[in-house]
C-alpha positions as CSV (number, residue, x, y, z in Angstrom):
1,M,34.4,-8.2,-33.2
2,S,33.9,-5.1,-30.9
3,W,33.3,-5.1,-27.2
4,W,29.7,-4.1,-27.8
5,D,29.0,-7.2,-29.9
6,A,30.2,-9.3,-27.0
7,L,28.3,-7.3,-24.3
8,W,25.0,-6.9,-26.1
9,P,23.7,-10.4,-25.5
10,V,24.3,-10.0,-21.8
11,V,22.5,-6.7,-21.7
12,A,19.6,-8.0,-23.7
13,A,19.3,-11.0,-21.3
14,L,19.3,-8.7,-18.2
15,I,16.8,-6.1,-19.5
16,P,13.6,-8.2,-18.9
17,S,14.8,-9.2,-15.4
18,A,15.5,-5.5,-14.6
19,G,12.1,-4.5,-15.9
20,L,10.3,-7.1,-13.8
21,G,12.4,-6.1,-10.8
22,Y,11.3,-2.5,-11.2
23,L,7.7,-3.5,-11.7
24,F,7.9,-5.6,-8.5
25,Y,9.4,-2.6,-6.7
26,V,6.6,-0.2,-7.8
27,V,3.8,-2.7,-7.0
28,M,5.2,-3.4,-3.5
29,K,5.7,0.3,-2.8
30,H,2.0,0.9,-3.6
31,V,0.9,-2.1,-1.5
32,L,2.9,-0.9,1.5
33,E,1.6,2.6,1.1
34,A,-2.0,1.3,1.0
35,D,-1.4,-0.8,4.1
36,R,0.0,2.2,5.9
37,R,-3.0,4.3,5.0
38,E,-5.4,1.6,5.9
39,R,-3.8,1.1,9.3
40,A,-4.0,4.9,9.9
41,A,-7.6,5.0,9.0
42,L,-8.4,2.0,11.2
43,R,-6.5,3.6,14.1
44,E,-8.5,6.9,13.6
45,W,-11.8,5.0,13.5
46,E,-11.0,3.0,16.6
47,Q,-10.1,6.3,18.4
48,Q,-13.4,7.8,17.3
49,V,-15.4,4.8,18.5
50,A,-13.5,4.9,21.8
51,R,-14.4,8.6,22.3
52,E,-18.0,7.9,21.5
53,T,-18.2,5.1,24.0
54,E,-16.6,7.2,26.7
55,K,-19.4,9.8,26.2
56,G,-22.0,7.1,26.9
57,P,-24.8,5.7,24.8
58,R,-26.4,8.1,22.4
59,K,-30.2,8.4,22.2
60,D,-31.6,7.5,18.9
61,P,-34.1,10.2,17.9
62,Q,-36.1,7.6,15.9
63,S,-36.7,5.3,18.8
64,P,-39.8,5.7,21.0
65,G,-39.2,6.4,24.6
């Protein structure tokens, strides 16, 4: 019996776990990247709203008056 015959069952048992570990890594990487982009967009929106409120209320051209 060669060393490969003894090692193969161990490798075969670890391949699914390694695959799931890699899949988890990829999914979490994308989740964290999406969270980072969402926070940046929210920060930009909040800064835009703050700038608009500092300018004062805008007149709505549709409203009478």
